[in-house]
C-alpha positions in Angstrom: 4.5 -43.8 3.3 4.0 -43.5 7.0 1.5 -41.4 8.7 4.2 -39.1 10.0 5.6 -38.4 6.6 2.1 -37.5 5.2 1.5 -35.2 8.1 4.8 -33.4 7.5 4.0 -33.0 3.8 0.6 -31.5 4.6 2.1 -29.2 7.2 4.8 -28.1 4.7 2.1 -27.3 2.0 0.1 -25.3 4.5 3.2 -23.3 5.5 4.2 -22.6 1.9 0.6 -21.5 1.1 0.6 -19.1 4.1 4.1 -17.7 3.1 2.9 -17.1 -0.5 -0.3 -15.3 0.8 1.8 -13.1 3.1 4.2 -12.3 0.3 1.4 -11.3 -2.1 -0.2 -9.1 0.6 3.1 -7.4 1.3 3.7 -6.7 -2.4 0.2 -5.2 -2.8 0.7 -3.0 0.3 4.1 -1.8 -1.1 2.5 -1.0 -4.5 -0.2 1.0 -2.8 2.2 3.0 -0.7 4.5 3.6 -3.7 1.5 5.0 -5.6 0.5 7.3 -2.7 4.1 8.5 -2.4 4.3 9.3 -6.1 1.0 11.2 -5.9 2.3 13.3 -2.9 5.5 14.0 -4.8 3.5 15.2 -7.9 1.3 17.3 -5.7 4.3 18.9 -4.1 5.8 19.7 -7.6 2.5 21.2 -8.7 2.3 23.2 -5.4 5.8 24.5 -6.1 4.9 25.5 -9.6 1.8 27.3 -8.3 4.0 29.2 -5.8 6.4 30.2 -8.6 3.4 31.4 -10.8 2.1 33.4 -7.9 5.3 35.2 -7.3 6.3 35.9 -10.9 5.4 39.2 -12.6 2.8 39.0 -15.4 5.5 40.2 -17.9 7.4 36.9 -17.2 4.4 34.7 -17.5 3.4 34.7 -13.9 0.3 35.6 -11.9 1.6 38.8 -10.4 0.2 37.9 -6.9 -2.8 35.9 -8.1 -3.7 32.5 -9.4 -5.9 33.8 -12.2 -5.1 31.8 -15.4 -2.9 29.3 -13.5 -4.8 26.6 -15.3 -3.1 27.4 -18.6 0.3 26.9 -16.9 -0.9 23.9 -15.0 -1.8 21.9 -18.1 1.7 22.5 -19.5 3.1 20.7 -16.5 1.4 17.4 -17.4 1.3 14.7 -20.0 -1.8 13.1 -21.5 -3.9 16.2 -21.0 -7.6 16.2 -20.8 -10.3 18.6 -19.7 -13.2 17.6 -17.4 -16.0 19.8 -16.1 -14.2 22.9 -17.1 -11.3 22.3 -14.7 -7.8 21.6 -16.1 -6.9 17.9 -15.6 -3.7 16.0 -15.8 -3.5 12.2 -16.0 -0.4 10.1 -15.5 0.3 6.6 -14.4 -0.2 7.3 -10.7 -3.3 9.5 -10.6 -5.7 12.0 -12.1 -5.0 15.6 -11.0 -7.7 18.2 -11.2 -7.2 21.9 -10.6 -9.9 24.0 -9.0 -9.1 27.3 -10.6 -9.2 30.7 -8.9 -12.1 32.8 -10.0 -11.1 36.1 -8.3 -7.8 37.6 -7.4 -8.1 36.6 -3.8 -9.0 32.9 -4.4 -6.7 30.0 -3.3 -6.3 27.0 -5.6 -6.8 23.3 -4.8 -5.3 20.5 -6.7 -7.0 17.1 -6.1 -5.3 13.8 -6.9 -7.3 10.6 -7.3 -5.3 7.4 -7.5 -5.5 5.1 -10.5 -5.3 2.1 -8.0 -8.5 0.2 -7.3 -8.8 1.8 -3.8 -9.0 5.3 -5.5 -7.1 7.1 -2.7 -7.6 10.9 -2.8 -5.1 13.6 -1.7 -5.4 17.3 -2.0 -3.0 20.2 -1.9 -4.2 23.7 -1.2 -2.0 26.6 -2.3 -3.2 29.8 -0.5 -2.8 33.3 -1.9 -0.7 34.2 1.1 1.9 31.5 0.1 1.0 28.8 2.6 0.7 25.3 1.1 -1.3 22.6 2.8 -1.3 18.9 1.9 -4.3 16.8 3.1 -6.9 14.1 2.5 
């Protein structure tokens, strides 16, 4: 083989290796973003359930204007239920969701999600007693 042909083969191998590395990186970034999106979706669903519980009368299984005992309702929303440190916890394929329960009638609740991905991204949703829901880091 000529020197030019060997140079072209080496150049082709380098380009293929770079393309594979970029493809793997893009796949990992997409998997991470998909996980974060699923966590945010779950947090929004839990926040909506908390709002419903807050507004329902106690006779219909709601909180009658408080989040007291929302933890019992929260664990019914999940699958693969566990308890950790006294706070209700839900685990699924995306994350671990932990509810910080209200201790008094005027307390807000916070649901914290920690990703199952190696980066362990954390997101929180706060549902206030006045009905305002805030999603944050």
